[in-house]
N, C-alpha and C positions, 0 to 999 in steps of 0.2 A: 533567415539565421542558417549558418552554417552547420552541418552534419556534425561536426565534432561537439559543438556548443551545444547543440540539440540533444545528441547523446548524456552529455555529462548533466544538464539540467533535468532530462527525462530519469536518468539512472539515479540522479539524488533524491528526487521526487519518491520513489521506489523504495531507494534505500534508507531514507530517512529513520524508519521503522526499527533499524539498527542501531541508529543513535542514542534512542533514549525511548523509554517506555513512557513519559510524560507528555507535555504538551510540545516540547520539541519537535517530537517524530511528526507532529501534525503542524506544526509552524512553518517548518519549511516547505512542504507543498502548498500551504497556503501563501507565503510569500512568493514563492515561484509562479504561481496563479495567476498573482497580483502585478508581479514586475515583468513578465513578459508579455511578448504580442505574438509569439509562435504558436499558432493554433495547436500542433501538435504537441508540444512540451504542454500548452495549458491543458489538453485532454489526457496528458500522463497524469499531471498535477490532480486533476480530479478524480482519476481511476484511483491514484492512491491514498487520497483521501476517503474516498468510499471504502477500500479495504480498510483502512485504519479505522473507521469507524462502524463497520460490520464487527472485526476482530473485537472492539471495545464491545459492543453490545453482546456478542456471542459470550467472551468474557464472563460479562454480568450475569448472562442466563444462565452459563456452565459452573459459575462460581455459586449460583443460587441452587443448582441441582447437585452440588457437590455434599451438600448435606446429606443427598442419597447416595447410593454408592455409584451410579450411573454417571455422577459430575464429575468425578475425578478423571477417567479416561477420557473424557470428552475435551476437560483441559490439558491434559497431555497432548490429545489429538490436535486442539488449535495452537497449541504452542509450536508443535512441529509445523502445521500449515503456515503459521505467523514467520517462519524461519525460511522455509521452502518456496512460498509463492512468491515472495519480493525477488529471491534469487533469479527464479525463473524468468520474472519481469525484466530484470535487469539483462538478464542474458540476450533475450528476445529485441529489449530496445538497442542494446550494442549491436546486434545483428543486421535491424532494419530500423534504424532511425527515422525514417519517414511514416512508420506505423505505430500506432498505440498498442500498448498490449492493454486486453482487457481481461481481469481475473473472472475465474469462472466462478460461478455459485455463489455471486455475491448482490446484495440489493445497491441499486444504483440510485442515492439520494441526492447526489447533486449532477 
């Protein structure tokens, strides 16, 4: 696969979180995962899915904790992280399309 196509598909996987907070943000990386044969793009899609799943899990936990005072600042921090980390991933992918960006501090379920 050429570098431009790899950049676009990998960046789209990581940037899908900006398109919607619903199933669309997870559906795009899933579709890319199943439609491509490129190992770097597949790894990017898996990493993006892991990040999305982690954000949803943390959101549920922090939402439950929002009943306590501690939950609200954690939800704000989670929102900031969900905006900043995909931007960093996209920048890293565009600078080096042959390497998969790995999000720090997430559980890799896939």
